[in-house]
C-alpha positions in Angstrom: 5.2 -3.1 -6.7 3.3 -1.9 -9.8 2.5 1.8 -9.9 -1.3 1.8 -10.2 -1.3 5.5 -11.1 0.8 4.8 -14.2 -1.5 2.0 -15.3 -4.6 4.2 -14.7 -3.0 6.9 -16.7 -2.5 4.5 -19.6 -6.2 3.5 -19.5 -7.3 7.2 -19.7 -5.3 7.9 -22.8 -7.7 9.1 -25.6 -4.9 9.9 -28.1 -3.7 7.9 -31.0 -2.5 4.4 -31.0 1.2 5.5 -31.0 0.7 7.5 -27.8 -1.2 4.8 -26.1 1.4 2.1 -26.9 4.3 4.4 -25.9 2.6 5.2 -22.5 1.9 1.5 -21.9 5.5 0.6 -22.7 6.9 3.2 -20.3 4.6 2.0 -17.5 5.6 -1.7 -18.1 9.3 -1.0 -18.3 9.1 1.2 -15.2 7.5 -1.6 -13.3 10.1 -4.1 -14.4 13.0 -1.9 -13.5 11.5 -1.0 -10.1 11.0 -4.7 -9.1 13.8 -6.5 -7.3 14.4 -10.2 -8.0 16.2 -10.6 -4.6 13.1 -9.5 -2.8 10.5 -11.5 -4.7 9.9 -13.2 -8.0 6.2 -12.7 -7.5 6.5 -9.0 -8.3 7.5 -10.0 -11.9 4.6 -12.4 -12.1 2.2 -9.6 -11.0 3.7 -7.4 -13.8 3.1 -10.2 -16.3 -0.5 -10.6 -15.2 -1.2 -6.9 -15.3 0.4 -5.9 -18.6 0.1 -8.9 -20.9 -3.1 -10.1 -22.7 -4.5 -13.5 -21.9 -3.8 -14.6 -25.5 -0.3 -13.1 -25.7 2.2 -14.7 -28.1 5.9 -14.8 -27.3 8.7 -15.9 -29.6 12.5 -15.8 -29.9 14.9 -16.0 -32.8 16.6 -18.9 -31.0 13.4 -21.0 -31.4 11.0 -21.8 -34.1 8.2 -22.1 -31.6 5.7 -19.4 -30.7 4.3 -19.7 -27.2 0.7 -18.7 -27.1 -1.4 -17.8 -24.1 -0.6 -16.9 -20.5 -0.9 -20.5 -19.2 1.9 -21.6 -21.6 4.1 -18.6 -21.1 4.0 -18.6 -17.3 6.1 -21.8 -16.8 8.9 -20.4 -19.0 8.8 -17.2 -17.0 9.0 -19.1 -13.7 11.8 -21.2 -15.0 13.8 -18.1 -15.5 12.8 -16.0 -12.5 12.8 -18.6 -9.6 16.5 -19.7 -10.0 17.5 -16.0 -10.2 15.5 -15.2 -7.1 17.1 -18.0 -5.1 20.6 -17.2 -6.3 20.1 -13.6 -5.3 18.5 -14.5 -1.9 20.8 -17.3 -0.8 24.0 -17.0 -2.8 24.3 -13.3 -2.8 24.1 -12.9 -6.6 23.8 -9.2 -7.7 21.4 -8.6 -10.5 21.3 -5.3 -12.4 18.8 -4.6 -15.2 19.0 -1.8 -17.8 16.6 -0.9 -20.6 17.0 1.5 -23.5 14.1 2.6 -25.7 14.6 2.3 -29.5 12.6 4.5 -31.9 10.1 2.7 -34.1 7.8 3.6 -36.9 4.8 1.4 -36.3 2.0 2.8 -34.1 1.2 -0.2 -32.0 4.8 -1.5 -31.7 7.6 -0.7 -29.3 11.3 -1.6 -29.5 13.8 -1.8 -26.7 17.3 -3.1 -25.8 17.8 -5.0 -22.6 20.9 -5.8 -20.5 21.2 -7.9 -17.3 24.5 -7.9 -15.3 25.0 -10.8 -12.9 27.8 -10.5 -10.3 28.7 -13.3 -8.0 30.2 -13.1 -4.5 33.6 -13.8 -5.9 33.3 -11.0 -8.4 32.8 -13.1 -11.5 30.4 -11.6 -13.9 28.0 -12.6 -16.7 26.1 -10.1 -18.9 23.1 -11.0 -21.0 21.9 -8.6 -23.8 18.9 -8.8 -26.2 16.4 -6.7 -28.1 12.7 -6.9 -27.8 9.7 -6.0 -29.9 6.3 -5.7 -28.4 2.9 -5.3 -30.1 0.2 -3.6 -28.1 -3.6 -3.6 -28.0 -4.7 -0.8 -25.8 -2.6 -1.2 -22.6 -1.8 -4.9 -23.0 1.0 -6.7 -24.8 -0.4 -9.1 -27.4 3.0 -10.2 -28.9 6.6 -10.1 -27.8 9.7 -11.2 -29.7 13.3 -11.4 -28.5 16.3 -11.3 -30.8 20.0 -10.6 -31.0 20.9 -12.5 -27.8 24.4 -12.0 -26.5 26.2 -13.4 -23.5 29.4 -11.9 -22.2 31.0 -13.7 -19.2 34.2 -13.2 -17.3 34.1 -16.9 -16.5 31.6 -19.6 -17.5 31.1 -20.6 -13.9 30.2 -18.3 -11.0 30.7 -19.8 -7.6 27.8 -20.1 -5.2 27.8 -19.0 -1.6 25.5 -20.1 1.2 24.0 -23.2 2.7 21.9 -24.4 -0.1 23.7 -27.7 -0.2 22.9 -28.5 3.4 19.2 -29.3 3.4 18.2 -25.9 2.0 19.5 -23.9 5.0 20.1 -20.2 4.2 16.8 -19.4 2.6 15.1 -16.3 3.9 11.6 -17.4 2.8 9.8 -20.7 3.2 8.5 -20.4 -0.3 12.0 -20.4 -1.7 13.0 -23.4 0.5 10.0 -25.3 -0.6 10.7 -24.6 -4.3 14.3 -25.7 -4.0 13.3 -28.9 -2.3 10.6 -29.8 -4.8 12.6 -28.8 -8.0 16.3 -28.9 -7.5 16.8 -30.0 -11.2 16.0 -26.4 -12.3 19.3 -25.3 -10.8 21.5 -27.6 -12.8 20.0 -27.3 -16.3 19.6 -24.5 -18.8 16.3 -22.6 -18.7 14.1 -23.3 -21.7 14.0 -19.6 -22.4 17.7 -19.8 -23.1 18.1 -16.4 -21.5 20.1 -17.8 -18.6 22.7 -20.5 -19.5 24.1 -22.4 -16.5 27.2 -20.5 -15.3 27.3 -21.4 -11.7 28.6 -24.4 -9.7 26.0 -25.4 -7.0 27.6 -27.1 -4.0 25.2 -30.0 -4.2 26.2 -31.1 -7.7 
């Protein structure tokens, strides 16, 4: 869950823009690293709603498009988070997230390097790396850009485990089961964010 004390502390900052943006960056990254995708993808949505401005703009070096506004960004976020949550909940996928701050020289900008390590039940691994730039207005992100994407995989396909292919048995939550039943196509195609290429072999394919 989001640490409300951290967020309140950001709001009380009366220092310069650099200090405010750095404090907000720390609070946001702490919330992201504390959340657990196996437990809930809603935690990440809550972080998004709390720390990002309504008119936020998101871009990537892999796409010429800039996505503007929370209503347009939210589906991309869900398309990345929900398959991860179900793979972790049902198939036993281990997900480890790391973040490293990078010094910058612009007051309202923060820079960071990110790494996600995925490990399947059979030990096969996939690592995703990228860099992020965020622009801040007070304690809200108004622009985020991802670049320098890298994928390192021990094998292009990570085997699933569990009863997903048998009517959705194996889900711990009804929400996950309902999502799987209503949108199975999301588990056999690449996320539009291009952060998670398909590298698993679902038993129902």
